[in-house]
Backbone of each chain as ProteinMPNN parsed JSONL, in Angstrom:
{"seq_chain_A": "XXXXXXXXXXXXXXXXXXXXXXXXXXXXXXXXXXXXXXXXXXXXXXXXXXXXXXXXXXXXXXXXXXXXXXXXXXXXXXXXXXXXXXXXXXXXXXXXXXXXXXXXXXXXXXXXXXX", "coords_chain_A": {"N_chain_A": [[150.957, -21.827, 160.54], [152.529, -19.067, 161.828], [155.657, -18.488, 163.254], [157.653, -17.117, 165.353], [161.185, -17.332, 166.536], [163.48, -16.794, 168.317], [166.821, -17.282, 169.801], [169.059, -16.518, 171.259], [168.625, -16.992, 174.585], [169.753, -14.603, 176.87], [171.394, -12.341, 176.314], [174.593, -9.877, 176.614], [176.587, -6.824, 176.992], [178.936, -4.934, 176.3], [178.478, -1.372, 178.039], [178.736, 1.172, 175.045], [179.025, -0.151, 173.337], [178.502, -2.543, 170.538], [175.479, -4.466, 169.887], [173.589, -7.518, 168.473], [170.91, -9.139, 168.186], [169.393, -12.013, 167.433], [167.09, -12.943, 165.288], [164.367, -15.348, 163.737], [161.648, -15.977, 161.586], [158.853, -17.937, 160.633], [156.709, -18.087, 157.859], [154.389, -17.887, 155.141], [153.66, -16.078, 153.956], [153.687, -13.558, 151.61], [153.343, -10.685, 152.178], [154.263, -8.699, 155.077], [154.351, -8.083, 158.459], [157.152, -7.046, 160.788], [158.712, -6.608, 163.737], [160.387, -5.077, 166.791], [160.074, -5.07, 169.913], [160.42, -3.977, 173.299], [160.627, -4.64, 176.291], [161.119, -3.176, 179.247], [161.603, -3.113, 182.843], [159.708, -2.208, 183.884], [157.141, -3.369, 182.807], [156.294, -2.269, 180.998], [155.286, -2.508, 177.281], [157.006, -1.542, 174.693], [157.616, 0.19, 171.532], [160.31, -0.259, 169.285], [161.509, -0.617, 166.819], [160.299, -1.344, 163.435], [159.562, -2.958, 160.421], [158.351, -3.094, 157.331], [157.708, -6.167, 154.735], [157.605, -5.687, 152.412], [159.413, -4.009, 151.654], [162.649, -3.645, 150.85], [164.798, -1.98, 151.882], [166.473, -1.569, 155.208], [165.356, -1.07, 157.951], [165.887, 1.843, 160.632], [165.8, 3.45, 163.409], [167.626, 5.915, 164.888], [169.829, 4.764, 167.209], [169.029, 1.988, 166.931], [168.98, -0.613, 164.495], [167.936, -2.719, 161.752], [168.556, -5.953, 160.255], [167.089, -7.009, 157.362], [166.311, -10.114, 156.227], [165.077, -11.14, 153.76], [164.748, -13.687, 152.272], [165.653, -15.828, 153.757], [164.327, -15.341, 156.074], [164.915, -13.605, 158.247], [165.891, -11.578, 160.866], [167.354, -9.381, 162.435], [168.179, -7.525, 165.294], [170.187, -4.474, 165.411], [171.941, -3.058, 168.105], [173.625, -0.129, 168.407], [176.312, 1.731, 170.011], [175.518, 1.062, 173.06], [173.315, 1.551, 175.799], [173.05, 2.185, 179.33], [169.861, 2.326, 179.646], [169.128, 0.851, 177.667], [168.934, -1.935, 178.564], [166.585, -4.471, 178.865], [163.898, -6.826, 178.344], [164.108, -8.163, 175.172], [161.911, -8.569, 172.59], [160.689, -10.334, 169.33], [158.711, -9.469, 167.04], [155.635, -10.412, 164.911], [153.647, -9.668, 162.365], [150.368, -9.367, 160.534], [149.934, -7.265, 159.608], [150.165, -3.437, 160.605], [148.577, -2.612, 162.636], [145.63, -3.645, 163.158], [146.117, -6.537, 163.135], [146.905, -9.661, 165.027], [149.707, -9.55, 166.908], [152.546, -12.048, 166.924], [154.848, -13.364, 169.063], [157.887, -13.552, 169.672], [160.194, -15.344, 171.906], [161.575, -13.676, 173.086], [164.372, -11.628, 174.514], [166.981, -11.81, 176.784], [168.858, -8.705, 177.381], [171.645, -7.532, 178.644], [173.442, -4.585, 180.086], [176.673, -3.917, 180.385], [178.599, -2.08, 182.492]], "CA_chain_A": [[150.614, -20.637, 161.198], [153.441, -17.891, 161.786], [156.373, -19.053, 164.381], [158.919, -16.172, 165.808], [162.203, -17.816, 166.989], [164.881, -15.818, 169.027], [167.786, -18.193, 169.694], [169.394, -16.176, 172.4], [167.323, -16.053, 175.831], [169.835, -13.829, 177.25], [172.959, -11.412, 175.709], [175.045, -8.76, 177.156], [177.158, -6.099, 176.44], [179.913, -3.542, 177.036], [177.883, 0.103, 177.211], [179.346, 1.862, 174.08], [179.831, -1.384, 172.206], [177.318, -2.748, 169.245], [175.16, -5.825, 169.98], [173.015, -7.861, 167.641], [170.17, -9.563, 169.148], [168.691, -12.766, 166.182], [165.209, -13.812, 165.093], [164.231, -15.941, 162.719], [160.346, -16.368, 161.657], [158.313, -18.698, 159.594], [155.545, -18.129, 157.396], [154.11, -18.863, 153.943], [152.555, -15.084, 153.485], [154.81, -12.791, 150.882], [153.396, -9.336, 152.653], [153.811, -8.91, 156.848], [155.567, -6.805, 158.881], [158.004, -7.168, 161.582], [158.59, -5.448, 164.86], [161.445, -5.723, 167.376], [159.459, -4.669, 171.24], [161.517, -3.819, 174.13], [160.094, -4.521, 177.85], [161.856, -2.53, 180.327], [161.299, -3.816, 183.844], [158.534, -1.759, 184.17], [157.01, -4.168, 182.156], [155.477, -1.418, 179.63], [155.736, -2.829, 175.819], [157.9, -0.436, 173.419], [157.678, -0.223, 170.265], [162.051, -0.054, 169.093], [161.317, -0.212, 165.252], [159.722, -2.179, 162.533], [160.235, -3.302, 158.95], [157.44, -3.817, 156.229], [158.579, -7.223, 154.239], [158.079, -5.498, 151.078], [160.328, -3.219, 151.594], [164.005, -4.007, 150.586], [165.662, -1.45, 152.926], [166.548, -2.135, 156.283], [164.802, -0.14, 158.73], [166.795, 2.185, 161.225], [165.82, 4.625, 164.262], [168.682, 6.333, 165.956], [171.123, 3.654, 167.274], [168.959, 0.815, 166.309], [168.112, -0.74, 162.968], [167.743, -4.159, 161.689], [169.095, -6.581, 159.079], [166.238, -8.106, 157.428], [166.655, -11.017, 155.133], [163.271, -11.855, 153.519], [164.796, -15.13, 151.461], [166.239, -16.587, 155.159], [163.244, -15.335, 156.86], [165.683, -13.649, 159.525], [164.841, -10.429, 161.146], [168.194, -9.275, 163.689], [168.052, -5.975, 165.796], [171.828, -4.041, 165.617], [172.065, -1.835, 168.947], [174.716, 0.679, 168.04], [176.186, 2.614, 170.775], [174.755, 0.753, 173.904], [173.427, 2.647, 177.115], [172.291, 1.788, 180.384], [168.758, 2.134, 179.722], [168.962, -0.016, 176.764], [169.026, -3.277, 179.231], [165.367, -5.245, 179.139], [163.97, -7.595, 177.381], [163.406, -7.382, 173.391], [160.856, -9.341, 171.561], [160.58, -10.435, 168.188], [157.223, -9.903, 166.793], [155.402, -10.649, 163.462], [152.119, -9.629, 162.189], [150.123, -9.382, 158.796], [149.128, -5.466, 159.467], [150.535, -2.376, 161.019], [148.029, -2.428, 163.8], [145.232, -4.088, 163.366], [145.768, -7.698, 163.507], [147.445, -9.679, 165.76], [151.017, -9.46, 166.968], [152.983, -13.241, 167.246], [156.419, -12.77, 169.349], [159.149, -14.814, 170.176], [160.364, -15.916, 173.096], [162.773, -12.929, 173.901], [166.003, -11.948, 174.897], [167.341, -10.191, 178.032], [169.793, -7.893, 177.138], [172.244, -6.544, 180.162], [174.278, -3.606, 179.872], [178.014, -3.893, 181.45], [178.955, -0.654, 182.645]], "C_chain_A": [[151.969, -20.065, 161.415], [153.728, -18.162, 163.324], [157.435, -17.663, 164.685], [159.599, -16.686, 166.615], [163.356, -16.877, 167.201], [165.718, -17.433, 169.762], [168.484, -17.953, 171.055], [168.763, -15.743, 173.438], [168.272, -15.022, 176.379], [171.661, -13.309, 176.127], [173.282, -10.388, 176.565], [176.345, -7.732, 176.47], [177.841, -4.721, 176.809], [179.179, -1.762, 177.036], [178.911, 0.957, 176.26], [179.286, 1.152, 173.29], [178.178, -1.575, 171.476], [176.869, -4.075, 170.354], [174.066, -6.192, 169.018], [171.843, -8.789, 168.353], [169.286, -10.552, 167.627], [167.371, -12.635, 166.775], [165.236, -14.199, 163.733], [162.549, -15.97, 162.761], [160.259, -17.295, 160.662], [156.949, -18.2, 159.154], [155.809, -18.177, 156.455], [153.651, -17.193, 153.36], [153.856, -13.942, 152.498], [154.467, -11.104, 151.329], [153.393, -9.361, 154.29], [154.957, -8.017, 157.11], [156.168, -7.252, 160.45], [158.241, -6.493, 162.785], [159.407, -6.006, 166.046], [160.444, -4.336, 168.935], [160.577, -4.685, 172.276], [160.774, -3.103, 175.492], [161.132, -3.894, 178.951], [161.421, -3.518, 181.875], [160.019, -3.401, 184.598], [157.189, -2.666, 183.838], [156.135, -3.676, 181.095], [156.226, -1.571, 178.138], [155.853, -1.646, 175.367], [158.266, -0.585, 172.448], [159.444, 0.067, 169.683], [161.815, 0.161, 167.68], [160.777, -1.623, 164.556], [159.787, -2.308, 161.316], [159.025, -4.229, 158.246], [158.316, -5.071, 155.404], [158.418, -6.993, 152.971], [159.188, -4.507, 150.739], [161.8, -3.619, 151.569], [165.109, -3.032, 151.711], [165.58, -1.276, 153.993], [166.094, -0.816, 157.223], [165.928, 0.647, 159.561], [165.955, 2.916, 162.004], [166.933, 5.011, 165.111], [169.656, 5.259, 165.895], [170.568, 2.466, 167.135], [168.757, 0.472, 164.601], [168.39, -2.28, 162.603], [168.402, -4.786, 160.448], [168.03, -7.888, 158.987], [166.424, -9.155, 156.254], [165.849, -11.816, 154.51], [163.855, -13.42, 153.014], [165.217, -16.306, 152.825], [165.213, -16.408, 155.99], [164.132, -15.091, 158.16], [165.264, -11.998, 159.626], [165.897, -9.87, 162.425], [167.934, -7.641, 163.53], [169.889, -5.671, 165.84], [171.501, -3.084, 166.74], [173.197, -1.004, 168.823], [175.155, 1.706, 169.489], [175.749, 2.313, 172.54], [174.67, 1.258, 175.318], [172.928, 1.427, 177.948], [170.768, 1.364, 179.817], [168.509, 1.225, 178.123], [168.422, -1.399, 177.532], [167.559, -3.359, 179.757], [165.337, -6.264, 178.582], [163.47, -7.096, 176.281], [162.936, -8.705, 173.047], [160.439, -8.85, 170.464], [159.387, -10.041, 167.986], [156.625, -10.002, 165.128], [153.744, -10.037, 163.392], [151.777, -9.128, 160.529], [149.747, -8.213, 158.491], [150.037, -4.922, 160.567], [150.267, -2.78, 162.591], [146.597, -3.567, 164.063], [144.508, -6.031, 163.402], [147.06, -8.037, 164.278], [149.439, -9.983, 165.71], [151.467, -11.391, 167.547], [154.758, -12.905, 167.657], [156.995, -13.979, 169.943], [159.065, -14.803, 171.361], [161.418, -14.867, 174.186], [163.604, -13.203, 174.863], [166.079, -10.701, 175.53], [168.457, -9.433, 177.761], [170.18, -7.341, 178.594], [173.322, -5.981, 179.429], [175.481, -3.357, 180.867], [178.509, -2.601, 181.657], [180.568, -0.754, 182.315]], "O_chain_A": [[152.782, -20.909, 161.039], [152.945, -18.163, 164.273], [158.037, -17.395, 163.645], [159.046, -16.764, 167.712], [164.015, -16.325, 166.32], [165.102, -18.438, 170.115], [168.567, -18.846, 171.898], [168.336, -14.595, 173.558], [167.545, -14.036, 176.502], [172.564, -13.915, 175.551], [172.397, -9.928, 177.286], [176.924, -8.076, 175.44], [177.393, -3.749, 177.418], [179.393, -1.026, 176.073], [179.918, 1.405, 176.809], [179.494, 1.635, 172.177], [177.117, -1.012, 171.746], [177.543, -4.543, 171.272], [173.457, -5.203, 168.61], [172.278, -9.162, 169.443], [168.628, -9.879, 166.833], [166.815, -12.407, 167.849], [165.851, -13.675, 162.804], [162.046, -15.987, 163.885], [161.188, -17.566, 159.901], [156.103, -17.915, 160.001], [156.977, -18.408, 156.141], [153.273, -17.18, 152.188], [154.929, -13.718, 153.057], [155.236, -10.251, 150.885], [152.517, -10.045, 154.818], [155.902, -7.504, 156.511], [155.385, -7.843, 161.193], [157.715, -5.385, 162.682], [159.259, -7.183, 166.375], [160.305, -3.118, 168.821], [161.582, -5.372, 172.093], [160.47, -1.944, 175.776], [162.015, -4.662, 179.334], [160.926, -4.636, 181.738], [159.45, -3.956, 185.538], [156.245, -2.63, 184.627], [155.393, -4.383, 180.413], [157.29, -1.051, 177.803], [155.022, -0.753, 175.537], [159.177, -1.373, 172.19], [159.583, 1.267, 169.919], [161.958, 1.334, 167.335], [160.847, -2.738, 165.074], [160.336, -1.275, 160.933], [158.754, -5.42, 158.4], [159.544, -4.98, 155.415], [158.905, -7.801, 152.181], [159.7, -4.335, 149.633], [162.115, -4.03, 152.686], [166.109, -3.538, 152.22], [164.52, -0.713, 154.266], [166.573, 0.307, 157.068], [167.054, 0.222, 159.305], [165.002, 3.242, 161.296], [167.13, 4.327, 166.115], [170.217, 4.866, 164.872], [171.4, 1.56, 167.171], [168.436, 1.276, 163.725], [169.138, -2.932, 163.331], [168.795, -3.991, 159.594], [167.887, -8.927, 159.632], [166.776, -8.627, 155.2], [165.849, -13.04, 154.64], [163.241, -14.365, 153.509], [165.028, -17.517, 152.707], [165.05, -17.332, 156.786], [164.223, -15.954, 159.034], [164.592, -11.344, 158.828], [165.338, -9.882, 163.522], [167.684, -6.873, 162.6], [170.702, -6.51, 166.23], [170.729, -2.188, 166.4], [174.047, -1.568, 169.512], [174.26, 2.403, 169.966], [175.665, 3.3, 173.27], [175.682, 1.406, 176.005], [172.572, 0.293, 177.626], [170.52, 0.183, 179.57], [167.352, 1.17, 177.707], [167.432, -1.929, 177.029], [167.16, -2.689, 180.71], [166.367, -6.834, 178.219], [162.739, -6.117, 176.131], [163.549, -9.758, 173.227], [160.002, -7.723, 170.233], [158.707, -10.282, 168.984], [157.352, -9.597, 164.221], [152.911, -10.035, 164.298], [152.535, -8.707, 159.655], [149.283, -7.926, 157.388], [150.611, -5.675, 161.353], [151.072, -3.107, 163.463], [146.564, -4.245, 165.09], [143.407, -6.561, 163.551], [148.036, -7.291, 164.354], [150.155, -10.437, 164.817], [150.791, -11.934, 168.421], [155.625, -12.422, 166.929], [156.589, -15.001, 170.496], [158.096, -14.364, 171.981], [161.84, -15.029, 175.331], [163.77, -14.136, 175.649], [165.738, -9.531, 175.353], [169.339, -10.083, 178.321], [169.423, -6.875, 179.446], [173.973, -6.488, 178.515], [175.362, -2.745, 181.928], [178.885, -2.051, 180.623], [181.267, 0.26, 182.337]]}, "seq_chain_B": "XXXXXXXXXXXXXXXXXXXXXXXXXXXXXXXXXXXXXXXXXXXXXXXXXXXXXXXXXXXXXXXXXXXXXXXXXXXXXXXXXXXXXXXXXXXXXXXXXXXXXXXXXXXXXXXXX", "coords_chain_B": {"N_chain_B": [[153.035, 10.126, 171.829], [149.952, 7.812, 171.285], [148.01, 6.678, 174.12], [147.368, 4.024, 176.403], [145.689, 2.534, 179.089], [145.471, 0.89, 182.157], [143.406, -0.848, 184.08], [142.917, -2.206, 187.333], [145.89, -2.172, 187.895], [147.045, -3.916, 189.588], [146.025, -6.253, 191.354], [144.785, -8.611, 193.496], [142.871, -11.247, 194.448], [140.47, -13.976, 195.794], [140.372, -17.557, 195.308], [137.799, -18.75, 193.098], [136.335, -16.221, 192.793], [135.459, -13.692, 190.569], [137.12, -11.358, 188.298], [137.235, -8.059, 187.064], [139.042, -6.234, 184.381], [140.154, -3.33, 183.337], [140.65, -1.723, 179.856], [141.814, 0.961, 178.153], [141.633, 3.474, 175.397], [143.078, 6.484, 175.447], [143.517, 8.426, 173.913], [142.412, 8.294, 171.384], [140.859, 6.162, 169.27], [139.85, 3.032, 169.191], [139.148, 0.773, 166.889], [139.577, -2.044, 167.356], [141.296, -3.889, 169.877], [143.608, -6.103, 172.232], [144.36, -9.187, 173.845], [146.586, -10.18, 175.645], [148.703, -12.686, 177.466], [150.939, -12.91, 180.29], [153.187, -14.666, 181.506], [155.704, -15.086, 184.419], [158.841, -14.528, 183.068], [158.368, -15.607, 180.418], [156.666, -15.229, 177.205], [154.71, -13.397, 175.439], [151.522, -14.262, 175.541], [148.965, -14.385, 172.827], [145.739, -14.044, 174.006], [143.173, -13.244, 173.011], [140.86, -11.757, 170.625], [139.373, -8.549, 170.502], [136.788, -7.097, 169.045], [135.104, -3.978, 168.481], [131.516, -3.38, 169.205], [131.144, -6.119, 168.573], [131.491, -9.969, 168.958], [134.365, -11.066, 170.896], [137.348, -12.8, 169.545], [138.619, -15.667, 169.994], [141.783, -16.966, 171.263], [143.122, -20.437, 170.361], [142.559, -23.199, 172.557], [142.015, -20.799, 174.757], [139.826, -20.468, 177.103], [136.934, -19.147, 176.865], [134.158, -19.014, 177.878], [135.638, -18.461, 180.36], [137.045, -16.786, 180.334], [136.028, -13.146, 179.887], [135.393, -11.539, 177.442], [134.557, -7.942, 176.921], [133.529, -5.32, 174.55], [132.502, -3.155, 174.256], [132.44, -0.165, 173.497], [134.531, 2.17, 171.361], [136.513, 3.188, 173.143], [136.729, 1.206, 175.053], [137.75, -2.014, 176.333], [137.049, -4.485, 178.039], [138.534, -6.85, 180.334], [137.25, -9.866, 182.082], [137.911, -12.538, 184.254], [136.251, -15.323, 185.504], [135.292, -16.93, 188.014], [137.6, -17.471, 189.192], [140.991, -19.066, 189.489], [143.969, -20.189, 191.089], [146.034, -21.03, 188.895], [145.233, -19.257, 187.349], [146.816, -16.644, 187.789], [148.616, -14.127, 186.393], [150.459, -12.033, 184.652], [148.365, -9.626, 182.777], [148.277, -8.327, 179.775], [146.595, -5.702, 177.469], [146.338, -4.359, 173.833], [145.829, -1.591, 171.974], [144.586, -1.167, 169.125], [145.74, 1.405, 166.551], [145.603, 3.485, 162.993], [148.505, 2.669, 162.339], [150.049, 1.07, 164.018], [150.407, -0.955, 166.814], [149.283, 0.209, 170.691], [150.16, -0.588, 173.605], [148.96, -1.402, 176.691], [149.88, -0.601, 180.208], [149.738, -3.065, 181.329], [148.549, -5.615, 183.719], [148.734, -7.029, 187.406], [147.248, -9.917, 188.052], [146.932, -11.774, 190.896], [145.958, -14.484, 192.378], [144.631, -16.184, 195.533]], "CA_chain_B": [[152.351, 9.045, 171.394], [148.583, 7.531, 171.712], [148.253, 6.274, 175.692], [146.585, 2.945, 176.512], [145.593, 2.517, 180.629], [144.711, -0.561, 181.946], [142.963, -0.377, 185.376], [143.819, -1.941, 188.083], [147.16, -2.163, 187.997], [147.545, -5.11, 190.747], [144.735, -7.13, 192.054], [144.682, -10.136, 194.131], [141.622, -11.934, 194.418], [140.298, -15.125, 196.24], [139.992, -18.058, 194.19], [136.366, -18.686, 192.651], [136.119, -15.166, 192.842], [135.995, -13.137, 189.531], [137.76, -9.981, 188.358], [137.192, -7.121, 186.018], [140.359, -5.459, 183.826], [139.333, -2.327, 181.714], [141.598, -1.382, 179.191], [141.284, 2.02, 177.8], [142.572, 4.282, 174.797], [142.63, 7.861, 176.278], [143.277, 9.593, 173.088], [142.371, 7.675, 170.132], [139.486, 5.262, 168.926], [140.497, 1.736, 168.71], [137.836, -0.525, 166.55], [140.309, -3.598, 167.968], [141.798, -4.209, 170.877], [143.549, -7.448, 172.077], [144.573, -9.346, 175.565], [147.351, -10.536, 175.924], [148.912, -12.785, 178.661], [152.342, -13.062, 179.964], [153.924, -15.943, 182.482], [156.845, -14.875, 184.723], [159.771, -14.779, 182.455], [158.168, -15.97, 179.343], [156.579, -14.152, 176.225], [153.308, -13.206, 175.262], [150.662, -14.881, 174.221], [147.673, -13.41, 172.429], [144.282, -14.605, 174.579], [141.722, -12.826, 172.132], [140.807, -10.148, 169.594], [138.232, -7.975, 170.691], [136.301, -5.737, 167.893], [134.177, -2.874, 169.394], [130.4, -4.256, 169.064], [131.192, -7.694, 168.032], [132.119, -10.766, 169.944], [135.599, -11.278, 170.911], [137.713, -13.627, 168.519], [139.946, -16.494, 170.918], [142.61, -18.522, 170.454], [142.858, -21.659, 170.365], [143.012, -23.297, 174.087], [141.938, -20.485, 175.326], [138.338, -20.607, 177.318], [135.938, -17.944, 176.552], [133.72, -18.69, 178.857], [136.243, -18.097, 181.522], [137.979, -14.953, 180.102], [134.716, -12.628, 178.903], [135.744, -10.065, 176.562], [133.362, -7.042, 176.29], [134.478, -3.942, 173.956], [131.472, -2.355, 174.507], [133.176, 1.395, 172.823], [135.502, 2.514, 170.479], [137.615, 3.432, 173.968], [137.252, 0.556, 176.267], [137.525, -2.883, 176.298], [137.448, -5.187, 179.513], [138.225, -8.528, 180.507], [136.78, -10.291, 183.234], [138.272, -13.689, 184.512], [135.444, -15.456, 185.859], [135.873, -18.143, 188.837], [139.508, -17.465, 189.219], [142.231, -20.11, 190.399], [145.674, -20.236, 191.581], [147.067, -20.933, 187.938], [144.831, -17.838, 186.429], [147.707, -15.751, 188.266], [149.843, -13.721, 185.529], [150.411, -10.414, 183.913], [147.61, -9.176, 181.762], [148.167, -7.056, 178.886], [146.004, -5.227, 176.728], [147.089, -3.193, 173.226], [144.695, -1.19, 170.904], [145.121, -0.774, 167.401], [145.204, 2.752, 165.557], [146.145, 2.744, 161.492], [149.894, 2.05, 162.112], [150.152, 0.13, 164.887], [149.385, -1.294, 168.259], [149.825, 0.229, 171.522], [149.817, -1.476, 174.443], [148.635, -1.171, 178.074], [151.314, -1.538, 181.133], [149.451, -4.441, 182.309], [147.592, -5.634, 185.285], [148.833, -8.219, 187.472], [146.615, -10.634, 189.267], [147.174, -13.049, 191.732], [144.494, -15.732, 192.658], [145.249, -16.739, 196.48]], "C_chain_B": [[150.76, 8.5, 171.892], [149.12, 6.73, 173.261], [146.951, 5.542, 175.676], [147.03, 2.514, 177.943], [145.18, 1.165, 180.508], [144.318, -0.046, 183.734], [142.307, -1.739, 186.005], [145.167, -2.188, 187.248], [147.833, -3.621, 188.541], [146.376, -5.41, 190.796], [144.815, -8.596, 192.496], [142.889, -10.172, 194.632], [141.726, -13.307, 195.113], [140.071, -16.359, 195.133], [138.38, -18.707, 193.904], [135.938, -17.247, 192.745], [136.398, -14.403, 191.057], [136.166, -11.723, 189.602], [137.77, -9.585, 187.308], [138.626, -6.388, 185.736], [139.686, -4.612, 182.888], [140.885, -2.225, 181.002], [141.133, 0.081, 178.447], [142.309, 3.094, 176.546], [142.04, 5.545, 175.391], [142.685, 8.78, 175.309], [143.194, 9.618, 171.64], [141.301, 6.696, 169.94], [139.89, 4.166, 168.403], [139.239, 0.304, 168.195], [138.556, -2.369, 166.968], [141.139, -3.517, 169.059], [142.371, -5.969, 170.966], [144.063, -7.552, 173.495], [145.537, -9.956, 174.923], [147.73, -11.666, 177.425], [150.248, -13.123, 179.132], [152.531, -13.721, 181.383], [154.91, -15.134, 183.057], [157.715, -15.434, 183.507], [159.682, -15.667, 180.886], [157.602, -14.323, 178.237], [155.307, -13.924, 176.475], [152.618, -13.955, 174.683], [149.272, -14.41, 174.036], [146.269, -15.108, 173.031], [143.229, -14.753, 173.196], [141.837, -11.334, 171.449], [139.707, -9.824, 170.357], [138.112, -6.82, 169.831], [135.334, -5.256, 168.681], [132.498, -3.221, 168.24], [130.396, -5.317, 168.086], [131.862, -8.521, 168.963], [133.55, -11.26, 169.778], [136.416, -12.652, 170.062], [138.722, -14.435, 169.447], [140.602, -17.105, 170.312], [142.678, -20.016, 170.679], [142.984, -22.034, 171.764], [142.48, -22.051, 174.726], [140.158, -19.821, 175.908], [137.588, -19.353, 177.577], [134.954, -17.725, 177.252], [134.205, -18.211, 180.56], [136.479, -16.337, 181.483], [136.708, -14.247, 179.214], [135.267, -11.481, 178.516], [134.73, -9.253, 176.334], [134.221, -5.751, 175.923], [133.429, -3.33, 173.664], [131.353, -0.474, 173.688], [134.058, 1.673, 171.624], [137.22, 2.982, 171.277], [137.794, 2.443, 174.737], [136.79, -1.079, 176.225], [138.073, -3.469, 177.335], [137.414, -6.376, 179.079], [137.79, -9.33, 181.319], [137.153, -11.959, 183.238], [137.066, -14.011, 185.667], [135.653, -17.256, 186.973], [137.338, -18.239, 188.951], [140.085, -19.04, 189.796], [143.308, -19.547, 190.208], [146.352, -20.117, 189.764], [146.475, -19.692, 187.102], [146.064, -16.956, 186.928], [148.856, -15.432, 187.01], [149.331, -12.251, 185.375], [149.514, -10.408, 182.774], [147.934, -8.244, 180.975], [147.451, -6.53, 177.785], [146.681, -4.321, 175.641], [145.766, -2.743, 172.393], [145.442, -0.491, 169.859], [144.577, 0.624, 166.869], [145.689, 2.052, 163.996], [147.75, 2.325, 161.42], [150.57, 1.679, 163.02], [149.606, -0.205, 166.297], [150.049, -0.828, 169.631], [149.423, 0.003, 172.578], [150.037, -0.784, 176.041], [150.133, -1.455, 179.065], [151.046, -2.406, 181.777], [149.163, -4.646, 183.956], [148.362, -7.362, 185.688], [147.883, -9.043, 188.617], [147.279, -11.566, 189.75], [145.741, -13.552, 192.388], [145.14, -16.658, 194.107], [144.368, -18.044, 196.715]], "O_chain_B": [[150.434, 8.878, 173.018], [150.257, 6.318, 173.489], [145.867, 5.938, 175.249], [148.189, 2.201, 178.216], [144.774, 0.481, 179.568], [144.842, 0.86, 184.381], [141.39, -2.329, 185.434], [145.244, -2.361, 186.032], [148.796, -4.234, 188.079], [145.581, -4.706, 190.174], [144.9, -9.562, 191.739], [142.08, -9.324, 195.01], [142.82, -13.871, 195.123], [139.562, -16.03, 194.061], [137.898, -19.201, 194.924], [134.708, -17.245, 192.777], [137.448, -14.617, 190.452], [135.7, -10.965, 190.452], [138.175, -10.295, 186.388], [139.307, -5.99, 186.682], [138.928, -4.917, 181.968], [141.959, -2.564, 181.499], [139.93, 0.181, 178.208], [143.477, 3.402, 176.778], [140.879, 5.709, 175.764], [142.12, 9.862, 175.47], [143.627, 10.46, 170.854], [140.802, 6.505, 171.049], [140.295, 4.149, 167.24], [138.739, -0.637, 168.811], [138.038, -3.478, 166.837], [141.945, -2.618, 168.822], [141.948, -6.879, 170.253], [144.23, -6.596, 174.252], [145.43, -10.277, 173.739], [147.049, -11.463, 178.43], [150.875, -13.74, 178.271], [151.968, -13.209, 182.35], [155.219, -14.234, 182.276], [157.468, -16.521, 182.984], [160.634, -16.225, 180.34], [157.869, -13.125, 178.326], [154.773, -14.181, 177.553], [152.823, -14.383, 173.547], [148.534, -14.089, 174.968], [146.058, -16.28, 172.72], [142.734, -15.718, 172.612], [142.51, -10.319, 171.625], [139.059, -10.725, 170.887], [138.88, -5.861, 169.753], [134.738, -5.955, 169.499], [132.416, -3.27, 167.013], [129.773, -5.364, 167.025], [132.703, -8.049, 169.727], [133.933, -11.786, 168.733], [135.705, -13.657, 170.1], [139.757, -13.815, 169.691], [140.433, -17.691, 169.243], [141.878, -20.486, 171.487], [143.581, -21.169, 172.405], [142.487, -22.427, 175.898], [139.484, -18.985, 175.306], [137.777, -18.662, 178.578], [134.596, -16.566, 177.461], [133.542, -17.818, 181.521], [136.253, -15.316, 182.133], [136.406, -14.652, 178.092], [135.568, -10.545, 179.257], [133.873, -9.669, 175.554], [135.156, -5.243, 176.542], [133.449, -2.852, 172.53], [130.325, 0.164, 173.461], [133.913, 0.734, 170.84], [138.342, 3.104, 170.785], [138.888, 2.417, 175.301], [135.601, -1.373, 176.097], [139.227, -3.251, 177.702], [136.828, -6.941, 178.155], [138.656, -10.136, 180.978], [136.728, -12.645, 182.308], [136.867, -13.219, 186.588], [136.058, -18.35, 186.582], [138.02, -19.241, 188.734], [139.454, -19.882, 190.436], [143.622, -18.656, 189.418], [147.078, -19.17, 189.461], [147.181, -19.162, 186.245], [146.347, -16.302, 185.924], [149.75, -16.218, 186.694], [148.35, -11.607, 185.748], [149.796, -11.112, 181.805], [147.9, -7.12, 181.477], [147.849, -7.142, 176.794], [147.514, -3.519, 176.062], [144.811, -3.499, 172.214], [146.375, 0.305, 169.747], [143.394, 0.947, 166.761], [145.992, 0.891, 163.723], [148.159, 1.68, 160.454], [151.781, 1.895, 162.973], [148.556, 0.22, 166.779], [151.169, -1.264, 169.896], [148.252, 0.315, 172.79], [150.889, 0.005, 176.447], [151.092, -2.183, 178.812], [151.736, -2.773, 182.729], [149.477, -4.024, 184.971], [148.53, -8.353, 184.978], [147.858, -8.781, 189.82], [148.155, -12.175, 189.137], [144.748, -12.925, 192.756], [145.924, -17.594, 193.953], [144.681, -18.85, 197.591]]}, "name": "protein", "num_of_chains": 2, "seq": "XXXXXXXXXXXXXXXXXXXXXXXXXXXXXXXXXXXXXXXXXXXXXXXXXXXXXXXXXXXXXXXXXXXXXXXXXXXXXXXXXXXXXXXXXXXXXXXXXXXXXXXXXXXXXXXXXXXXXXXXXXXXXXXXXXXXXXXXXXXXXXXXXXXXXXXXXXXXXXXXXXXXXXXXXXXXXXXXXXXXXXXXXXXXXXXXXXXXXXXXXXXXXXXXXXXXXXXXXXXXXXXXXXXX"}
């Protein structure tokens, strides 16, 4: 079975600074998909960024980028120019498909932005 | 982007009663929907996978007779918690699949007294 591990229960960063959230996973599959989801206090899950395992190039979405290390089974999220609105729980997730397969979530990292 | 709704957003019920939670994809058709449960300060745990027109697939440890799932149309899946007990109190989140991703509902907070 696939597992996803987030070793940082809480992180904090000064506004406008950069922060990196860590995620490791375990799978025997060669093709899979990785995601970072944000859950603000409203509890609505928001997709931040996703990565296809077959792509070597790291995904980027504006201020959000990932460092995907397939051999190390590592998938970290970098948030640049942190903003107050970035404060939330961040979950790393694994799936065998973009949409039609279940997501396996990590335990989450609570990110606090310090003004 | 696509919208998924859940109803109700909050529900309080007495122990021993049943409660139904609806999950709707408002602007797209979803052959697959997922039901997750999230306890306070914890992660989302998949309960079951719901496929339109067929029986749901439950994760290990989830009682299928207690958590009844029906996916009668391409836009609606329902989760019924039968004979609810206080330990069933939780935040229930559904998601609906499109071709490229899952879209999440806003969640339902269930409190069993």
